[in-house]
C-alpha positions in Angstrom: 205.9 114.7 25.6 206.2 111.0 24.3 209.6 110.5 21.9 210.4 112.4 24.1 211.0 111.7 27.3 210.4 107.8 27.1 213.1 107.3 24.0 215.3 109.7 26.3 214.8 108.0 28.9 216.3 105.1 26.5 218.9 106.5 25.3 220.4 107.3 29.1 219.7 104.0 29.9 223.5 102.5 29.2 224.6 105.8 30.6 222.9 104.6 33.9 223.3 101.3 33.7 227.2 102.4 34.1 226.8 104.3 36.7 224.7 102.0 38.5 227.9 99.8 39.3 229.7 101.9 41.1 226.0 102.8 43.2 225.4 99.4 43.9 228.8 98.6 45.7 227.9 101.8 47.7 228.5 101.0 51.2 226.7 103.1 52.6 223.7 105.2 51.4 224.5 107.0 48.3 221.7 109.9 46.8 221.9 112.1 43.3 220.4 114.8 42.5 220.4 115.3 38.5 219.2 119.0 37.0 219.1 120.3 33.4 217.6 120.3 30.7 216.2 118.3 27.4 215.6 119.0 24.2 213.5 115.9 22.1 209.8 116.2 19.8 206.1 116.5 21.5 205.8 113.1 20.5 207.3 110.1 18.6 207.2 110.6 15.1 206.6 114.5 15.5 208.5 117.5 13.6 207.1 119.7 16.3 210.3 120.4 19.2 210.2 121.0 22.9 212.7 122.0 25.8 212.1 121.3 28.9 213.9 121.6 32.2 215.4 117.8 33.5 214.9 116.9 37.5 215.9 113.8 39.2 216.8 111.9 42.0 217.9 108.9 42.7 218.5 107.4 46.1 220.3 103.6 46.3 220.7 102.0 49.8 224.1 99.7 50.6 221.8 96.3 49.7 220.9 97.3 46.1 217.4 98.9 46.6 216.7 101.9 44.2 214.2 104.9 44.8 214.9 107.2 41.0 212.3 109.3 39.5 213.1 108.2 35.9 212.5 104.3 36.5 210.5 104.0 40.2 211.2 101.6 43.0 213.6 98.5 42.5 216.8 96.3 43.5 219.8 95.8 41.6 223.4 94.1 42.1 226.0 94.7 39.6 228.8 92.3 39.7 232.9 92.5 37.7 231.0 91.0 34.3 226.8 91.3 35.0 224.4 93.2 36.2 220.5 93.4 36.7 217.7 95.4 38.6 213.9 95.0 38.8 211.8 98.0 39.3 208.0 99.4 39.7 207.5 102.8 38.1 205.0 104.3 35.7 204.8 104.0 31.5 205.0 107.9 29.8 202.7 110.0 28.8 201.1 111.4 25.5 198.8 114.0 25.4 196.4 115.5 22.6 196.4 119.1 23.4 199.6 120.7 23.3 200.1 121.4 27.6 202.7 123.0 28.6 206.1 121.1 27.5 203.3 117.6 26.9 201.2 117.2 24.2 200.9 118.5 20.2 197.6 119.4 19.3 198.6 117.7 15.7 196.5 115.2 18.1 193.6 116.2 18.3 191.1 113.9 18.7 193.7 110.9 19.2 192.9 110.8 23.1 195.3 111.4 25.3 197.8 107.7 26.4 198.0 108.0 30.4 200.7 106.4 32.6 200.0 103.1 33.9 202.5 100.4 36.2 205.1 99.8 34.4 206.7 96.4 35.1 210.7 96.4 34.1 214.2 94.8 33.9 217.7 96.0 32.8 220.3 93.2 32.0 224.5 94.2 31.2 227.2 91.9 30.4 230.4 92.7 29.6 232.7 91.9 27.3 236.1 93.0 28.0 235.5 96.9 27.3 232.0 96.3 25.6 229.1 96.2 27.1 225.6 94.7 26.4 222.6 95.4 27.6 219.2 95.0 27.8 215.9 96.9 28.6 211.8 95.1 28.9 209.7 96.7 30.3 205.8 95.7 30.8 202.9 98.5 31.0 199.8 96.7 32.7 196.3 97.3 31.5 194.6 100.5 32.7 191.4 99.8 33.6 187.9 101.4 32.7 189.8 103.3 29.6 189.7 103.4 26.1 190.8 100.3 24.0 193.2 102.0 21.7 194.9 104.0 24.8 195.1 102.1 27.3 195.6 98.1 26.4 199.0 96.4 28.2 202.0 95.7 26.4 205.0 95.1 25.9 208.3 97.0 24.8 212.4 95.6 24.2 215.4 97.3 23.9 219.0 95.6 22.9 222.1 97.7 22.5 225.6 97.6 23.3 228.4 100.4 24.0 231.4 101.0 24.0 233.9 104.0 25.5 235.2 105.9 22.3 237.4 107.5 25.1 238.5 108.0 28.8 241.1 110.8 29.9 241.9 114.1 31.1 238.3 115.5 30.0 235.9 113.6 30.5 235.3 110.0 29.4 233.2 109.4 25.5 230.5 106.3 25.4 228.9 105.2 22.6 225.9 102.7 21.6 223.7 101.1 19.4 219.8 99.8 20.3 217.2 97.9 18.3 214.3 98.7 19.9 211.2 96.4 19.7 206.7 96.9 20.7 204.4 93.7 20.8 201.0 94.6 18.8 199.5 97.0 21.5 202.8 98.5 22.2 202.9 99.9 18.1 198.6 100.3 17.9 198.8 102.3 21.3 202.0 104.3 20.0 200.8 104.4 16.0 197.9 102.8 15.4 194.8 105.1 14.7 191.8 103.1 14.9 188.4 103.6 12.6 187.0 106.2 15.8 190.6 107.9 16.3 190.1 108.0 13.0 186.7 109.9 13.0 187.7 112.4 15.5 191.1 113.7 13.9 192.3 114.6 10.8 194.2 111.4 10.1 193.3 108.4 8.0 192.3 105.1 10.1 196.2 102.4 10.6 196.1 99.1 12.1 199.9 97.6 12.8 201.5 94.9 14.0 204.2 94.1 16.4 207.8 94.4 15.5 210.7 96.2 15.2 210.2 100.2 16.3 213.1 102.0 15.5 216.4 101.6 15.5 219.3 104.3 17.1 222.4 105.3 18.2 223.7 107.6 21.1 226.9 109.5 22.4 227.2 110.4 25.9 230.2 112.2 28.2 231.0 112.5 30.7 232.9 114.9 33.2 233.5 114.1 36.8 234.5 117.5 38.8 234.8 116.4 41.5 234.4 113.8 44.3 230.8 114.6 44.6 229.9 116.7 41.6 229.8 115.9 36.9 228.6 116.5 34.0 226.8 115.0 31.5 225.8 115.5 27.7 223.9 112.8 26.1 222.9 113.5 22.5 220.4 110.5 20.7 219.1 109.4 17.4 216.1 107.3 16.7 215.2 106.2 13.6 211.7 104.5 13.1 210.4 101.1 11.6 209.0 100.8 8.5 205.7 99.4 10.8 205.6 102.4 12.6 207.0 105.3 9.7 204.2 104.6 7.5 202.3 105.4 10.5 200.0 108.8 9.6 201.2 110.5 12.8 204.5 110.2 11.8 205.5 113.8 10.3 209.7 113.1 11.2 211.0 109.1 10.8 214.8 110.8 12.6 213.5 111.8 15.4 216.7 113.6 18.6 217.6 114.1 21.1 220.1 116.7 23.3 220.5 116.7 27.0 223.2 118.5 29.2 222.7 118.0 33.1 225.1 118.2 36.2 224.8 115.9 39.2 225.2 116.1 42.4 226.1 113.3 45.0 226.0 113.1 48.2 
């Protein structure tokens, strides 16, 4: 479920960075357990949807070192108006067969995109209630793998978010974002090589680096007490021309919805 979970993780970035400020200032170790469900496209550009369980854990030390199931192992800090974190994790995957909650039979013959190590850098800058964000990821090349699905790639996301409401019914934060990918990223997720075209139902399609998508997200979070909280995120991504023109893209507008409960201790 490539756009699925990867785009959703992008959509949740603003929320995660907002929550990180409290976590990184904690005097003691802090653990957060999350459980919920996500409804998302099966892959970026798909018109098929899948609803899947969503579980995760985040452990933050008093020194800023964290282990997060959605990002990986890293370190971060958050001052009054500036935050930064670096991490090492794993990239998303895309299967060319429908397998449980992942993959799609529409991609038969395209080859599966396997997970590989990712190095990430997240930064935020606060301008009053407005938060500017930047997120960069570099995926390492997959050794002994197909050039079409295993090349190293780079991706950048720029975002701006601000609270719309904060009161007895929780907090609502809205954000806008743009995502960019280099030529390897675009070829991996949206390109169709001659070899892939010969094995699949798609015509060959060569891509260039540039804008991947523009998007928006709306996050509602409600603390129930000092330990329990619930949140809902609605995310929309509109694929750029280079991605949308790919023959694998069936729907340009991609939407994801997630609801989850979190317990911190």
